[in-house]
Phi, psi and omega in degrees: 000313185301313188299316179297325183290320186295318177302313187297315177298316178298326184282326174288315180302313171307314181294323178298312185290322177294316184296309184294325179288326184290320181302323180292313184303309181293324177292333173298332174265329183277325177305319177289330185291339184271007185250158177301148181298137180062030179271351180244109181280176183297126182256164171191095185239219184230148175276153173074018185204146171279131178233341182241032180285325181214167177289323176218173182075213185306131176068026192242023180307310189294340175279358183265188177266093189267146183231182174078021175086355182245125175082186172216187174280089183292331177300321183292333183276328187122144181270162188210138174220118180288350177279351185244022171241185176308148185298325187289310175300322180299309177309316187282321177297320174301311172311303175302319177300318185281328181258345187234152180274357172047042178286135187294330186280345176249024183232162178256163172247144172236122179063034191063018177247125172305131181292156184297343187217164182271177186298327178298310176296328174293325174289329172301305180296319178304313181294325183296319180294315181295322179293316170306314184290317176303316182287329180290336181269321191245339183285162181206144169293116181234039173086288180260161181303317179293320179288329178285327179294310180295336181308338189282350184284341179095154186301310186300316181292318183299318173309319175297309176307310187290319182296327179261009173053051181245021184300315178287330169301311179304313188288327175294324181288327177289323168303314179299307185291330182280314188266336181290323174303317182285328180292315177297306182305309183288324185279327184291319182300315189292318195265336184231189183274359180297129177241128185277174181246149180309315177303311183299315181296322175305307185299307185298315181297328182286321177292329179280326172298320169298309176312313191288319171305317183288311182300313181295320179298321186288322176297321179278344186268326188288104186225100175306322182303334174298349177242028173053033173072018176249093186291349178282351174277352183278130181263109178258157175299161173063016185060028173286154181227142174271147177224145178290147172277178187286333177292320182287338176283000000 
């Protein structure tokens, strides 16, 4: 009964992560296709800020003549404002404007229009969708985030991990495998003259995205309340058992 409850929650949460991520992933390709050919010029803005909301005024930093190594001479490329295009594409481009630097040399084009996000972000959302889908199929609520996260590995692998008390090591290894490639590629590019390539950005972003999708699903699936506050009801691999610490008692 407890296992079925844990599976049910994981399936719902994983499906939500998969659905939302897939919506954005498809939209990154579809939004520029809904616009006229060559209507989105080469962009180069900042992350975590609105740069292309208007031609001038609020949120128009990207449409200026920017210096200091950030941005480029946008008037020479052509002005762009996502508030002046269709609502669907406008929403997707506003999402990209806020969350991505939108550097043209790191982005693909659809219908002659630069995509709303760079290839790294495309990879991240592809990975998010894969991670959500995997968790919806293989994940389970196992009280803690770590145990819920590891549940996607399958019983045979988990039996060995839990029998040898290596669950923390296994979780750390997955984090390292997923995060280190994007961290090394990104920081090397930022701190040296090295310039990554779009295929590398896609792959490193995808690996990180899978980890992030699994982590988000595990965070929202790990619910001790499903077990009435009784950790002994949680079924862990390798005959392991959860116990309350002194503070919980």
